[in-house]
Every structure is written in structure tokens, then in C-alpha cells.
C-alpha positions in Angstrom: 15.7 -16.9 -6.3 16.4 -13.5 -6.5 13.1 -10.6 -6.1 11.7 -9.0 -8.9 10.0 -6.1 -8.3 5.8 -5.9 -9.9 5.3 -5.0 -13.4 2.6 -2.6 -14.4 0.6 -5.6 -15.7 0.8 -7.3 -12.3 -0.5 -4.3 -10.6 -3.8 -4.5 -12.7 -4.2 -7.6 -12.2 -4.1 -7.1 -8.7 -6.1 -3.9 -9.0 -8.6 -5.5 -11.5 -8.8 -8.9 -9.0 -9.6 -6.8 -5.8 -12.2 -4.6 -7.4 -13.9 -7.7 -8.5 -14.3 -8.6 -4.7 -15.6 -4.7 -3.4 -18.6 -4.7 -2.2 -20.5 -1.8 -4.2 -20.0 1.1 -1.0 -16.4 0.0 -1.4 -16.3 0.1 -5.2 -17.6 3.8 -5.4 -15.4 5.1 -2.8 -12.3 3.6 -4.8 -14.0 5.3 -8.3 -13.1 8.6 -5.8 -9.3 7.6 -5.0 -8.2 5.7 -7.5 -5.1 6.9 -9.8 -3.8 5.1 -12.7 -1.3 3.2 -10.9 2.4 5.2 -10.9 5.9 4.4 -9.5 6.4 6.8 -6.1 9.4 7.1 -4.3 10.3 5.6 -1.0 13.5 5.7 0.7 15.1 3.3 1.3 13.0 0.3 1.4 11.7 1.4 -2.2 14.9 2.3 -4.2 15.5 -1.5 -4.8 12.6 -2.1 -7.6 12.5 1.7 -8.4 9.4 2.9 -5.9 6.3 1.3 -5.8 3.3 1.6 -7.1 0.7 3.8 -6.1 -2.5 3.3 -6.8 -5.0 5.6 -4.7 -4.8 9.3 -3.2 -7.1 10.2 -0.6 -5.9 13.9 0.9 -2.3 13.5 2.1 -2.6 9.6 1.8 -1.3 7.3 -0.4 -2.3 3.7 -1.2 0.2 1.7 -2.6 1.4 -2.4 -3.1 4.7 -3.4 -1.5 6.0 -6.0 -3.9 8.4 -6.9 -1.1 5.9 -8.4 0.9 3.3 -8.6 -1.3 0.6 -6.8 0.0 -1.3 -3.2 -0.2 -0.6 -0.3 2.6 -2.0 3.3 2.9 0.8 6.1 4.0 1.3 9.6 4.5 3.1 11.8 2.3 4.6 15.5 2.3 5.1 15.6 -1.4 3.2 14.2 -4.3 5.5 11.1 -5.2 7.3 10.3 -2.4 5.8 7.3 0.5 6.6 8.9 3.6 6.2 6.1 6.0 6.8 2.5 5.5 4.5 0.1 6.3 4.8 -3.9 5.2 1.2 -5.1 5.7 0.4 -7.7 3.7 -3.9 -6.4 2.7 -5.9 -6.9 0.2 -6.8 -3.6 -1.6 -10.6 -3.5 -0.8 -9.2 -4.5 2.9 -7.0 -1.0 2.9 -10.5 0.9 1.0 -12.6 -0.3 3.7 -10.6 0.9 6.1 -9.7 4.4 4.4 -13.6 4.2 4.3 -13.5 3.6 8.1 -11.1 7.0 8.6 -13.3 9.0 6.6 -16.5 8.3 8.7 -15.0 8.3 12.0 -11.5 9.6 12.4 -9.9 6.6 13.2 -8.3 3.6 12.2 -9.4 0.3 13.1 -6.6 -2.1 11.8 -3.2 -3.0 12.7 0.2 -1.7 11.1 2.9 -3.3 10.4 6.3 -1.5 10.2 9.7 -1.7 8.8 12.7 -4.2 10.1 14.2 -3.2 13.3 17.5 -4.3 13.9 18.1 -6.3 17.3 20.2 -9.0 18.4 20.5 -12.2 16.9 18.3 -15.0 18.5 19.6 -18.1 18.6 22.9 -17.5 19.5 24.6 -18.1 23.0 
């Protein structure tokens, strides 16, 4: 089975389903940070699919969908349209929105972050 990047129609489905699950405070916050979905570059992991779908911006943070891993993430960016940090979380959008609300409220992130693959020795050999 060959991997295919998520389509614009599919990202809208993800967004709409998550919006239906959001609490009222999450929904209000989401309305303040959301953007129309657009592809943002991320080197090297986003290259294969022509970038990742960005769906919200908060200051220098972008919320984006990792269609390789199948979940939403947030990362810092220094240039609009380019994701600086790759993460492999498989979070629902409402969870990411909730975490950003907590960062705004407290200044601290409460969730764990899954980073890119790390090269190392193959296990199970020898």
C-alpha cells in the first residue's frame, strides 16, 4: 500500500469533526486562531507530500496535520509557510487547541511531544 497525502476535502473533514467535539471555550479559542487550510513546507518529512496542512496560527506557533502519522501537532515557525519543528504526535485537533489554551493561560505546555525518527543500531540482530 502506497502512502498518499491527505486531500483538502479530507483535512476539512478532520477539522469539522474536531470542531463538533470541542467545548465552548475551545471553540471560541479555535475561531480566534484558525486559518483556511494551506500547505506549509517542512524539510525533510513534509517534502514527500508537498508539505503539511496548516490549520491555525497563534503568534509564532502553527497548528498542522501530520498525515504521515495521522494527527495534529503544533510547532514553532520563523517564516510564514515553513514549519521549523517536526513532531509525530497523533493528537485530535481539540486536544491541540486545549493544550494551546493552557500554554496561553500558564505559559507552560502540559503534553508530551513525539519527535522525528532517531537513527540508531538495528535491534534484534546479533
